[in-house]
KEKE-3310 file (N, C-alpha, C; in steps of 0.2 Angstrom, whole numbers, plus 5000, padded with zeros to 4 digits):
npx = (4965:4951:4937:4931:4916:4914:4914:4922:4937:4943:4957:4970:4983:4997:5005:5024:5033:5052:5065:5061:5066:5076:5075:5068:5075:5085:5075:5074:5085:5091:5105:5110:5107:5113:5122:5131:5116:5113:5099:5104:5109:5116:5131:5143:5146:5152:5142:5133:5118:5114:5099:5091:5094:5100:5097:5111:5119:5116:5117:5129:5138:5137:5130:5118:5103:5103:5116:5134:5137:5149:5155:5148:5153:5167:5166:5161:5169:5165:5151:5135:5128:5113:5103:5087:5074:5057:5045:5048:5047:5033:5026:5030:5025:5011:5009:5011:5003:4990:4993:4990:4976:4970:4970:4961:4948:4948:4958:4968:4979:4995:5005:5018:5023:5017:5005:4988:4980:4965:4962:4951:4939:4945:4954:4947:4944:4958:4973:4980:4997:4997:4993:4999:5013:5012:5010:5018:5029:5025:5026:5038:5043:5034:5036:5050:5051:5054:5044:5041:5029:5014:5005:4989:4974:4971:4977:4985:4991:4998:5005:5016:5018:5026:5038:5048:5051:5064:5075:5059:5052:5038:5028:5015:5005:4997:4983:4986:4999:5005:5009:5021:5028:5027:5027:5039:5047:5055:5044:5044:5048:5037:5021:5015:5022:5028:5045:5043:5032:5036:5045:5038:5030:5042:5044:5035:5037:5036:5043:5042:5034:5025:5020:5014:5004:5000:4998:4990:4974:4967:4981:4986:4977:4978:4991:4993:4979:4965:4972:4982:4973:4970:4983:4986:4976:4981:4994:4988:4983:4973:4964:4952:4950:4944:4949:4950:4948:4946:4955:4967:4963:4958:4962:4967:4970:4975:4969:4967:4958:4956:4942:4947:4944:4942:4947:4964:4978:4992:5007:5013:5005:4995:5006:5007:4995:4997:5006:4998:4990:4997:5004:4991:4986:5001:4998:4987:4993:5001:4995:4987:4998:5004:5011:5016:5022:5017:5012:4995:4990:4975:4967:4956:4950:4945:4931:4927:4934:4942:4958:4967:4983:4998:5011:5024:5036:5053:5056:5048:5037:5031:5031:5027:5033:5040:5027:5025:5033:5034:5020:5020:5029:5023:5013:5018:5022:5011:5001:4991:4992:4978:4967:4963:4952:4953:4960:4971:4978:4982:4989:4993:4988:4992:5002:5007:5019:5027:5031:5039:5055:5069:5084:5093:5106:5120:5119:5105:5100:5103:5097:5084:5085:5085:5072:5065:5069:5063:5051:5049:5054:5044:5029:5035:5033:5020:5012:5017:5016:5003:4990:4990:5005:5012:5005:4991:4988:4973:4972:4980:4977:4965:4972:4978:4969:4963:4971:4971:4959)
npy = (4684:4685:4688:4684:4681:4674:4681:4692:4701:4715:4724:4732:4743:4749:4762:4768:4779:4777:4785:4798:4812:4811:4803:4807:4817:4811:4806:4817:4817:4807:4802:4801:4789:4778:4784:4791:4798:4814:4826:4841:4856:4870:4867:4870:4876:4871:4869:4862:4851:4833:4829:4820:4802:4795:4775:4769:4780:4778:4763:4758:4768:4770:4783:4792:4802:4819:4818:4829:4837:4839:4826:4817:4818:4815:4802:4797:4804:4806:4809:4815:4830:4839:4853:4858:4856:4859:4862:4851:4842:4842:4842:4829:4821:4822:4817:4803:4801:4803:4794:4782:4784:4780:4767:4764:4771:4775:4782:4787:4800:4802:4807:4817:4808:4793:4785:4778:4763:4758:4742:4734:4730:4730:4720:4708:4705:4704:4697:4703:4704:4704:4715:4722:4723:4727:4740:4743:4744:4750:4764:4766:4763:4773:4785:4783:4782:4772:4763:4753:4745:4738:4726:4720:4718:4730:4748:4752:4739:4739:4747:4745:4734:4738:4745:4736:4730:4737:4745:4745:4734:4722:4716:4708:4705:4701:4698:4687:4685:4694:4689:4684:4690:4705:4707:4704:4715:4731:4741:4755:4756:4755:4759:4775:4778:4788:4796:4800:4794:4780:4781:4784:4772:4762:4765:4762:4746:4742:4735:4729:4725:4718:4716:4728:4725:4715:4722:4732:4738:4748:4754:4758:4768:4778:4782:4786:4791:4790:4788:4779:4767:4764:4762:4749:4743:4743:4736:4723:4721:4726:4737:4750:4761:4768:4769:4785:4795:4808:4813:4819:4831:4840:4851:4862:4874:4888:4901:4920:4933:4950:4963:4980:4993:5004:5014:5012:5020:5021:5015:5005:5002:4993:4983:4980:4974:4963:4955:4952:4942:4934:4927:4919:4910:4906:4896:4887:4882:4873:4866:4859:4853:4857:4864:4877:4884:4896:4914:4922:4939:4948:4962:4976:4990:5007:5009:4996:4990:4975:4965:4952:4946:4934:4924:4913:4905:4898:4888:4878:4884:4889:4897:4911:4922:4921:4922:4933:4941:4937:4941:4954:4960:4957:4966:4980:4978:4978:4988:5001:5014:5019:5022:5005:4994:4981:4967:4950:4936:4920:4905:4895:4880:4871:4858:4843:4843:4835:4831:4844:4848:4855:4867:4864:4870:4875:4889:4890:4882:4890:4902:4897:4896:4905:4912:4906:4908:4920:4920:4912:4921:4931:4922:4924:4936:4939:4929:4935:4948:4949:4948:4961:4964:4963:4970:4967:4968:4973:4980:4990:4996:5003:5010:5017:5026:5031:5040:5050:5057)
npz = (5094:5104:5112:5130:5128:5116:5103:5092:5098:5102:5090:5092:5085:5088:5082:5081:5075:5072:5078:5074:5071:5066:5056:5048:5043:5035:5026:5020:5015:5005:5003:5015:5020:5024:5036:5050:5060:5067:5076:5081:5090:5085:5075:5077:5088:5106:5115:5113:5112:5109:5101:5093:5086:5074:5071:5068:5074:5086:5090:5083:5088:5099:5104:5112:5115:5123:5124:5125:5110:5105:5113:5105:5094:5097:5097:5084:5073:5059:5060:5057:5057:5057:5061:5072:5063:5064:5055:5046:5051:5056:5046:5038:5047:5046:5035:5038:5048:5038:5030:5038:5040:5029:5030:5040:5048:5062:5072:5082:5087:5095:5099:5089:5083:5085:5085:5088:5082:5076:5072:5071:5063:5050:5050:5048:5036:5032:5039:5055:5056:5043:5039:5046:5041:5028:5033:5038:5028:5018:5022:5024:5010:5003:5010:5019:5031:5047:5056:5071:5077:5088:5090:5100:5110:5116:5119:5130:5131:5117:5115:5125:5118:5105:5111:5111:5100:5091:5078:5066:5070:5073:5087:5095:5107:5120:5132:5138:5139:5146:5163:5160:5149:5152:5168:5174:5171:5176:5186:5182:5169:5163:5155:5154:5170:5174:5180:5196:5199:5199:5209:5221:5220:5221:5233:5241:5240:5228:5216:5202:5186:5191:5206:5206:5197:5208:5219:5235:5233:5241:5248:5236:5229:5242:5239:5226:5221:5212:5200:5203:5203:5193:5187:5192:5185:5170:5173:5172:5160:5156:5148:5144:5137:5123:5105:5100:5087:5088:5098:5099:5095:5102:5110:5101:5101:5111:5121:5127:5131:5133:5137:5138:5152:5146:5133:5126:5123:5128:5126:5137:5146:5139:5134:5149:5150:5139:5146:5158:5148:5144:5154:5158:5148:5148:5159:5158:5145:5151:5161:5152:5146:5135:5119:5109:5092:5087:5088:5089:5089:5094:5089:5095:5091:5095:5087:5085:5074:5071:5071:5067:5068:5066:5071:5066:5076:5077:5089:5099:5111:5129:5140:5151:5147:5135:5128:5130:5125:5112:5109:5109:5100:5089:5091:5092:5080:5072:5078:5074:5082:5086:5096:5108:5112:5115:5120:5116:5115:5108:5107:5092:5085:5095:5101:5110:5124:5125:5113:5108:5104:5109:5104:5115:5124:5136:5137:5135:5147:5155:5153:5155:5167:5177:5172:5179:5190:5193:5192:5203:5212:5210:5212:5228:5232:5230:5242:5252:5255:5249:5233:5226:5228:5215:5205:5190:5174:5170:5182:5183:5171:5177:5187:5181:5171:5183:5188:5175:5178)
capx = (4963:4944:4933:4929:4910:4916:4914:4930:4940:4947:4965:4973:4989:5001:5013:5028:5039:5059:5070:5055:5066:5081:5072:5062:5083:5087:5070:5074:5092:5092:5110:5112:5104:5120:5128:5127:5114:5112:5100:5108:5110:5122:5138:5150:5144:5152:5139:5125:5118:5111:5091:5087:5100:5097:5100:5117:5122:5114:5120:5136:5145:5136:5126:5111:5099:5105:5124:5135:5137:5157:5156:5146:5157:5172:5162:5160:5171:5160:5143:5129:5123:5106:5100:5081:5067:5050:5041:5049:5044:5027:5025:5031:5019:5004:5008:5012:4996:4986:4993:4986:4969:4969:4970:4956:4945:4949:4964:4971:4983:4995:5009:5019:5027:5015:4996:4985:4975:4957:4959:4947:4936:4950:4957:4940:4947:4965:4978:4984:5000:4999:4993:5005:5019:5009:5008:5026:5033:5022:5030:5046:5043:5033:5040:5055:5050:5053:5041:5039:5023:5015:4997:4986:4968:4970:4980:4990:4997:4998:5009:5020:5022:5028:5042:5049:5058:5065:5069:5056:5048:5031:5026:5011:5008:4993:4983:4988:5006:5007:5012:5026:5032:5029:5028:5048:5050:5052:5038:5046:5047:5028:5020:5009:5025:5037:5051:5040:5030:5040:5049:5033:5028:5046:5045:5029:5041:5032:5048:5041:5025:5022:5022:5009:4998:4996:4996:4984:4970:4968:4988:4988:4973:4979:4997:4992:4974:4963:4976:4985:4969:4971:4990:4986:4972:4984:4998:4984:4982:4966:4962:4944:4950:4942:4954:4948:4951:4946:4957:4972:4961:4955:4967:4970:4972:4974:4972:4963:4956:4950:4940:4949:4940:4943:4950:4970:4983:4998:5009:5015:4999:4996:5011:5004:4990:4998:5009:4994:4986:5002:5004:4985:4989:5004:4996:4982:4995:5004:4989:4986:5005:5005:5017:5018:5027:5014:5006:4991:4986:4970:4969:4952:4950:4938:4928:4928:4938:4946:4961:4970:4991:5000:5018:5027:5044:5057:5057:5040:5035:5025:5032:5024:5039:5040:5021:5024:5038:5031:5014:5024:5032:5017:5007:5025:5022:5005:4996:4993:4988:4972:4962:4962:4947:4950:4968:4970:4984:4982:4994:4989:4990:4996:5005:5009:5026:5033:5036:5045:5064:5072:5090:5096:5114:5119:5115:5097:5099:5104:5092:5078:5082:5085:5066:5060:5070:5061:5042:5049:5053:5036:5025:5036:5030:5013:5013:5022:5012:4997:4990:4992:5010:5013:4998:4989:4985:4968:4972:4985:4970:4961:4975:4980:4963:4961:4976:4969:4954)
capy = (4691:4684:4689:4679:4677:4671:4688:4695:4706:4722:4722:4739:4746:4757:4762:4771:4781:4776:4790:4801:4818:4811:4800:4814:4820:4806:4805:4821:4818:4801:4799:4799:4781:4773:4787:4790:4807:4816:4833:4842:4863:4873:4863:4875:4877:4865:4868:4860:4845:4826:4830:4814:4801:4788:4770:4769:4782:4772:4755:4758:4773:4773:4791:4794:4810:4824:4817:4833:4835:4837:4820:4813:4820:4812:4795:4798:4810:4807:4809:4821:4834:4844:4858:4854:4859:4857:4863:4847:4836:4841:4843:4820:4818:4826:4813:4798:4800:4804:4785:4778:4785:4776:4760:4764:4780:4775:4783:4793:4804:4802:4815:4820:4802:4789:4783:4772:4763:4751:4738:4727:4729:4728:4713:4704:4703:4703:4696:4709:4703:4706:4722:4728:4723:4731:4745:4746:4743:4757:4771:4765:4764:4780:4794:4783:4781:4766:4762:4749:4742:4734:4724:4719:4718:4735:4754:4752:4733:4741:4755:4741:4730:4744:4747:4728:4729:4743:4749:4741:4730:4722:4715:4705:4706:4695:4699:4681:4686:4699:4689:4680:4698:4713:4707:4704:4722:4737:4746:4761:4753:4755:4766:4780:4778:4793:4793:4802:4789:4777:4784:4782:4764:4758:4767:4754:4741:4739:4737:4729:4727:4713:4720:4734:4719:4714:4726:4731:4744:4753:4758:4765:4775:4783:4784:4789:4791:4785:4785:4769:4762:4764:4759:4742:4737:4741:4732:4717:4720:4729:4744:4750:4765:4767:4773:4791:4799:4815:4815:4824:4836:4843:4858:4864:4882:4891:4909:4922:4941:4956:4972:4986:4999:5012:5014:5015:5021:5022:5008:5004:4999:4987:4981:4976:4969:4957:4950:4945:4936:4928:4925:4915:4909:4900:4893:4883:4876:4870:4861:4854:4850:4858:4869:4878:4887:4900:4917:4926:4942:4949:4969:4976:4996:5010:5009:4990:4984:4969:4963:4946:4945:4928:4923:4906:4905:4891:4884:4879:4888:4890:4900:4918:4926:4919:4922:4940:4945:4938:4948:4963:4959:4957:4974:4985:4979:4981:4992:5010:5019:5019:5018:4999:4994:4975:4963:4944:4930:4913:4902:4891:4874:4868:4850:4839:4848:4828:4832:4848:4848:4862:4867:4864:4871:4877:4896:4890:4880:4894:4907:4894:4894:4915:4914:4900:4911:4927:4916:4909:4928:4934:4920:4923:4944:4938:4924:4938:4954:4948:4949:4967:4967:4963:4972:4965:4972:4976:4983:4995:5000:5006:5016:5024:5032:5037:5047:5055:5059)
capz = (5100:5104:5118:5131:5124:5109:5101:5090:5102:5096:5087:5092:5083:5090:5076:5083:5069:5075:5078:5069:5068:5062:5050:5044:5039:5031:5020:5015:5009:5006:5005:5021:5021:5029:5038:5057:5056:5073:5075:5088:5089:5079:5074:5076:5097:5110:5121:5110:5113:5104:5102:5091:5083:5070:5075:5064:5078:5092:5088:5080:5088:5106:5104:5115:5117:5129:5124:5122:5104:5105:5114:5099:5088:5096:5097:5077:5068:5053:5061:5051:5061:5056:5067:5070:5055:5065:5049:5041:5055:5056:5039:5039:5055:5045:5030:5041:5048:5031:5025:5042:5040:5023:5034:5046:5050:5070:5071:5087:5087:5103:5098:5082:5080:5086:5087:5090:5075:5078:5065:5072:5055:5043:5051:5046:5027:5032:5045:5057:5057:5037:5038:5050:5038:5022:5033:5038:5021:5013:5024:5021:5003:5000:5015:5019:5037:5049:5062:5075:5075:5093:5091:5106:5112:5120:5118:5131:5128:5110:5117:5129:5113:5100:5112:5111:5096:5088:5074:5061:5073:5073:5089:5096:5115:5122:5138:5142:5141:5150:5167:5157:5147:5157:5174:5176:5167:5183:5185:5178:5161:5162:5151:5161:5176:5177:5185:5202:5200:5200:5216:5225:5220:5225:5241:5243:5240:5222:5212:5196:5184:5192:5210:5203:5198:5214:5225:5239:5231:5246:5248:5229:5232:5247:5239:5221:5221:5207:5194:5205:5202:5184:5187:5195:5179:5167:5175:5173:5154:5156:5147:5141:5132:5115:5099:5099:5082:5090:5105:5098:5091:5108:5111:5094:5103:5119:5119:5132:5129:5140:5136:5142:5154:5142:5125:5126:5119:5130:5125:5140:5148:5133:5138:5156:5148:5138:5153:5161:5146:5140:5162:5160:5142:5149:5163:5153:5142:5156:5162:5146:5146:5129:5117:5101:5089:5084:5091:5088:5093:5093:5092:5094:5091:5098:5082:5083:5070:5075:5067:5071:5066:5069:5070:5070:5078:5077:5094:5104:5120:5134:5145:5151:5145:5129:5125:5132:5120:5103:5106:5111:5095:5085:5094:5090:5071:5067:5080:5069:5087:5086:5104:5107:5118:5118:5116:5115:5113:5107:5106:5088:5084:5098:5103:5115:5124:5123:5104:5108:5107:5107:5103:5123:5127:5141:5138:5135:5153:5162:5153:5158:5176:5176:5170:5185:5197:5192:5193:5211:5217:5209:5217:5235:5234:5229:5245:5258:5253:5242:5226:5223:5225:5208:5200:5185:5168:5173:5188:5181:5165:5181:5191:5174:5173:5190:5186:5170:5180)
cpx = (4954:4941:4930:4921:4911:4916:4922:4931:4944:4954:4966:4981:4992:5007:5017:5033:5047:5064:5068:5061:5075:5081:5069:5070:5085:5082:5070:5080:5094:5100:5114:5110:5108:5126:5124:5124:5113:5107:5102:5106:5115:5130:5141:5147:5146:5147:5132:5126:5112:5102:5087:5097:5097:5100:5108:5120:5121:5117:5128:5141:5142:5132:5120:5109:5101:5113:5126:5136:5147:5158:5153:5151:5165:5172:5163:5162:5164:5152:5142:5127:5118:5104:5091:5076:5061:5045:5043:5046:5038:5024:5024:5027:5014:5004:5010:5006:4989:4985:4990:4981:4967:4967:4962:4955:4946:4956:4967:4978:4989:5001:5012:5021:5024:5009:4994:4978:4972:4957:4954:4942:4940:4951:4951:4942:4956:4969:4982:4990:5004:4997:4996:5011:5016:5011:5017:5031:5032:5026:5035:5046:5040:5035:5048:5057:5050:5047:5041:5032:5021:5007:4995:4979:4968:4977:4985:4994:5000:5004:5015:5024:5026:5036:5050:5054:5059:5073:5065:5054:5040:5031:5020:5010:4999:4989:4986:4995:5007:5014:5020:5030:5031:5029:5034:5050:5049:5048:5040:5047:5039:5026:5013:5015:5030:5043:5050:5038:5032:5044:5044:5032:5035:5047:5039:5031:5039:5038:5047:5033:5021:5019:5016:5004:4996:4996:4992:4981:4971:4976:4989:4984:4974:4985:4995:4984:4971:4965:4981:4981:4970:4978:4988:4982:4976:4992:4994:4986:4978:4967:4956:4944:4949:4949:4950:4950:4951:4949:4962:4970:4959:4958:4971:4974:4970:4975:4964:4964:4953:4948:4943:4945:4939:4949:4957:4973:4990:5001:5012:5010:4996:5001:5009:4999:4992:5003:5005:4991:4992:5004:4998:4987:4994:5002:4991:4986:4999:5000:4987:4992:5005:5010:5013:5023:5024:5008:5002:4989:4981:4971:4961:4951:4943:4932:4926:4928:4942:4951:4966:4980:4994:5009:5021:5036:5047:5057:5052:5043:5030:5025:5028:5029:5039:5036:5020:5027:5039:5025:5017:5027:5027:5010:5013:5025:5017:4997:4997:4991:4986:4971:4962:4955:4948:4960:4968:4976:4981:4986:4990:4992:4995:4996:5007:5016:5030:5039:5041:5050:5066:5079:5095:5102:5113:5118:5109:5095:5098:5099:5083:5075:5083:5075:5062:5063:5066:5052:5044:5047:5044:5029:5028:5035:5023:5011:5014:5015:5006:4996:4992:4999:5014:5006:5000:4990:4981:4970:4975:4981:4967:4964:4976:4974:4961:4965:4975:4965:4953)
cpy = (4688:4686:4683:4675:4675:4677:4692:4701:4710:4723:4730:4738:4751:4755:4768:4773:4780:4781:4796:4807:4817:4807:4805:4817:4818:4803:4808:4822:4810:4797:4799:4793:4778:4777:4788:4797:4807:4824:4835:4851:4864:4868:4866:4877:4872:4865:4865:4854:4841:4829:4822:4812:4795:4782:4767:4774:4780:4766:4756:4761:4774:4780:4790:4801:4811:4822:4825:4832:4835:4830:4815:4813:4817:4805:4793:4803:4812:4810:4817:4825:4840:4847:4854:4858:4855:4858:4856:4841:4836:4839:4833:4819:4816:4818:4807:4797:4799:4797:4783:4776:4784:4768:4759:4771:4780:4775:4788:4793:4804:4808:4814:4811:4797:4789:4777:4770:4757:4749:4731:4725:4727:4723:4707:4700:4702:4701:4701:4709:4705:4715:4723:4727:4727:4740:4749:4745:4747:4763:4770:4766:4770:4786:4792:4783:4775:4769:4756:4749:4737:4731:4719:4722:4726:4741:4751:4745:4734:4744:4749:4738:4733:4745:4741:4728:4736:4744:4742:4735:4727:4716:4711:4703:4704:4697:4690:4680:4690:4697:4686:4687:4703:4710:4706:4711:4727:4741:4754:4762:4754:4760:4769:4780:4782:4792:4796:4795:4783:4776:4782:4776:4760:4760:4762:4747:4738:4740:4733:4729:4722:4714:4723:4730:4715:4714:4728:4738:4750:4756:4762:4769:4778:4787:4789:4791:4788:4784:4776:4764:4759:4760:4749:4738:4736:4737:4722:4716:4723:4737:4746:4756:4764:4771:4780:4794:4808:4817:4818:4829:4840:4851:4859:4873:4884:4897:4911:4931:4945:4961:4975:4989:5002:5011:5017:5015:5023:5017:5006:5000:4994:4983:4976:4970:4963:4953:4948:4943:4933:4925:4917:4912:4902:4895:4887:4879:4873:4865:4857:4850:4851:4862:4872:4883:4896:4905:4920:4931:4947:4955:4972:4984:4998:5009:5001:4984:4980:4966:4957:4947:4939:4928:4917:4908:4897:4886:4883:4881:4886:4892:4907:4922:4927:4921:4929:4942:4943:4940:4953:4964:4961:4965:4979:4984:4981:4985:4998:5013:5022:5017:5009:4997:4986:4970:4956:4941:4922:4911:4895:4884:4871:4861:4849:4840:4840:4829:4838:4848:4852:4861:4871:4865:4874:4885:4895:4885:4887:4901:4905:4897:4902:4916:4912:4905:4918:4926:4916:4916:4930:4932:4921:4931:4941:4935:4929:4943:4955:4950:4954:4969:4967:4964:4969:4970:4975:4982:4990:5000:5006:5009:5022:5029:5034:5041:5052:5059:5065)
cpz = (5099:5112:5122:5129:5120:5104:5098:5096:5097:5096:5087:5090:5087:5086:5080:5077:5075:5074:5076:5067:5063:5060:5046:5040:5034:5025:5017:5012:5011:5005:5010:5024:5027:5031:5047:5057:5065:5072:5082:5086:5085:5080:5078:5086:5100:5116:5118:5112:5109:5106:5100:5089:5080:5074:5071:5071:5083:5090:5087:5086:5096:5107:5105:5117:5121:5128:5121:5115:5102:5108:5109:5095:5089:5096:5089:5073:5063:5053:5059:5057:5057:5063:5065:5064:5057:5060:5047:5043:5056:5049:5036:5042:5050:5037:5031:5043:5042:5027:5030:5041:5036:5024:5036:5049:5059:5069:5076:5088:5094:5102:5091:5079:5081:5085:5086:5082:5077:5073:5064:5066:5050:5045:5048:5039:5027:5039:5047:5057:5047:5035:5042:5045:5032:5025:5034:5032:5017:5016:5023:5014:5000:5005:5016:5027:5040:5055:5064:5077:5083:5092:5097:5107:5114:5119:5124:5131:5120:5111:5118:5121:5107:5103:5112:5108:5092:5083:5069:5063:5072:5080:5094:5102:5116:5129:5143:5142:5146:5158:5165:5153:5150:5166:5177:5174:5175:5180:5180:5171:5158:5158:5156:5166:5174:5182:5193:5204:5203:5207:5220:5224:5222:5232:5246:5243:5233:5217:5205:5193:5188:5199:5210:5204:5204:5220:5229:5235:5235:5248:5242:5228:5236:5243:5233:5218:5216:5201:5198:5204:5195:5181:5185:5186:5173:5166:5175:5166:5152:5155:5143:5138:5125:5112:5099:5092:5086:5096:5105:5093:5096:5108:5105:5097:5110:5118:5127:5129:5135:5136:5141:5145:5150:5137:5127:5119:5124:5130:5132:5146:5144:5135:5144:5155:5145:5142:5156:5158:5144:5149:5161:5156:5144:5155:5160:5150:5145:5159:5157:5143:5136:5125:5109:5098:5086:5089:5088:5091:5089:5094:5090:5093:5094:5094:5081:5078:5072:5068:5070:5068:5070:5068:5070:5070:5079:5083:5100:5110:5123:5141:5144:5146:5138:5126:5125:5125:5113:5104:5108:5104:5089:5084:5089:5082:5070:5072:5074:5074:5090:5093:5103:5112:5119:5116:5118:5112:5114:5103:5101:5087:5087:5100:5108:5117:5123:5116:5106:5109:5105:5108:5111:5122:5135:5144:5140:5141:5158:5160:5156:5165:5178:5178:5175:5190:5197:5195:5200:5212:5217:5216:5226:5236:5234:5238:5253:5259:5249:5236:5223:5223:5219:5203:5193:5180:5169:5176:5186:5176:5171:5182:5185:5173:5177:5188:5182:5172:5183)
residu = (UNK:UNK:UNK:UNK:UNK:UNK:UNK:UNK:UNK:UNK:UNK:UNK:UNK:UNK:UNK:UNK:UNK:UNK:UNK:UNK:UNK:UNK:UNK:UNK:UNK:UNK:UNK:UNK:UNK:UNK:UNK:UNK:UNK:UNK:UNK:UNK:UNK:UNK:UNK:UNK:UNK:UNK:UNK:UNK:UNK:UNK:UNK:UNK:UNK:UNK:UNK:UNK:UNK:UNK:UNK:UNK:UNK:UNK:UNK:UNK:UNK:UNK:UNK:UNK:UNK:UNK:UNK:UNK:UNK:UNK:UNK:UNK:UNK:UNK:UNK:UNK:UNK:UNK:UNK:UNK:UNK:UNK:UNK:UNK:UNK:UNK:UNK:UNK:UNK:UNK:UNK:UNK:UNK:UNK:UNK:UNK:UNK:UNK:UNK:UNK:UNK:UNK:UNK:UNK:UNK:UNK:UNK:UNK:UNK:UNK:UNK:UNK:UNK:UNK:UNK:UNK:UNK:UNK:UNK:UNK:UNK:UNK:UNK:UNK:UNK:UNK:UNK:UNK:UNK:UNK:UNK:UNK:UNK:UNK:UNK:UNK:UNK:UNK:UNK:UNK:UNK:UNK:UNK:UNK:UNK:UNK:UNK:UNK:UNK:UNK:UNK:UNK:UNK:UNK:UNK:UNK:UNK:UNK:UNK:UNK:UNK:UNK:UNK:UNK:UNK:UNK:UNK:UNK:UNK:UNK:UNK:UNK:UNK:UNK:UNK:UNK:UNK:UNK:UNK:UNK:UNK:UNK:UNK:UNK:UNK:UNK:UNK:UNK:UNK:UNK:UNK:UNK:UNK:UNK:UNK:UNK:UNK:UNK:UNK:UNK:UNK:UNK:UNK:UNK:UNK:UNK:UNK:UNK:UNK:UNK:UNK:UNK:UNK:UNK:UNK:UNK:UNK:UNK:UNK:UNK:UNK:UNK:UNK:UNK:UNK:UNK:UNK:UNK:UNK:UNK:UNK:UNK:UNK:UNK:UNK:UNK:UNK:UNK:UNK:UNK:UNK:UNK:UNK:UNK:UNK:UNK:UNK:UNK:UNK:UNK:UNK:UNK:UNK:UNK:UNK:UNK:UNK:UNK:UNK:UNK:UNK:UNK:UNK:UNK:UNK:UNK:UNK:UNK:UNK:UNK:UNK:UNK:UNK:UNK:UNK:UNK:UNK:UNK:UNK:UNK:UNK:UNK:UNK:UNK:UNK:UNK:UNK:UNK:UNK:UNK:UNK:UNK:UNK:UNK:UNK:UNK:UNK:UNK:UNK:UNK:UNK:UNK:UNK:UNK:UNK:UNK:UNK:UNK:UNK:UNK:UNK:UNK:UNK:UNK:UNK:UNK:UNK:UNK:UNK:UNK:UNK:UNK:UNK:UNK:UNK:UNK:UNK:UNK:UNK:UNK:UNK:UNK:UNK:UNK:UNK:UNK:UNK:UNK:UNK:UNK:UNK:UNK:UNK:UNK:UNK:UNK:UNK:UNK:UNK:UNK:UNK:UNK:UNK:UNK:UNK:UNK:UNK:UNK:UNK:UNK:UNK:UNK:UNK:UNK:UNK:UNK:UNK:UNK:UNK:UNK:UNK:UNK:UNK:UNK:UNK:UNK:UNK:UNK:UNK:UNK:UNK:UNK:UNK:UNK:UNK:UNK:UNK:UNK:UNK:UNK:UNK:UNK:UNK:UNK:UNK:UNK:UNK:UNK:UNK:UNK:UNK:UNK:UNK:UNK:UNK)
# end
């Protein structure tokens, strides 16, 4: 991997933990090593679905993520089912990244189970393939976590390479390999191209990654904006983005607080304020594409005494209704009935929503559909009658004050 000017080019690893949630369960209970294991909802519930499956379940029995649990059990009567344990997965993730940090300080966490490692300097004393085998063996021996590793001159190619052989694969992808290896693939298999983007590209006659690499830039920009040009660069194996150790630390928390117009003691008014704050936090979480499992409530009393209380729930959340419900729980539990002058809600330790796998079942789908329908109704009312149709917390506080005066 040499740069065109003769200097040593970058050497980037993409490390991807194989079937991470299921692998964590096997690591915790090594007796499951030769068993078909899935992570799913309550095994007593027929409506549960498979959230993760190890490679024995996948390759030997044809079980896949989102398969109904009853169907998975029909394919494999001896299937081992484990309920999701997010605290275990986060703890194991921290140990994986601590191991990688010892290899190179240039480590960027991409999600709970994958990251980029710039080993350019390290590789001056150890061949990249030897280093990759060392990482793979080390994680397997110390943590019992299998990983696939992509080796390339940039992050995009490293990510594509790590997908090519699973489990326990090590794949080198050079820029000169792109026309032969990547261009024949469907454009939907390209990292960074989601289903909707793939549909737009297909509608333009761009079916393969090769088509994208040769596409007209003006048409791409008109259809996808600047992102279309970036995708074309990557289809040609070009990606200048650095491995940024701070990238995964930029959004540790998302919160909002408000000082009330007067010291409030009415519980229903405080709840309205919490609803407004919850909606604000939810919008920002969605913009940043993050979720959380921990809510922190800040209460500042009339005498400026300030307390913060937090609680962690089992399932990741980002919807306003859930955030409000959890914040209201904390308010009921910790408010001492003294007048309040400030309230704040913060989602702590946020993480990429792609990491969030909930115990989905038909009931959960129905529940979320109802919430979605409610918010659509609210938006329709606001569009038809104006923003005051659904009053927010601050406005209600003012109205409450006027009624008292």
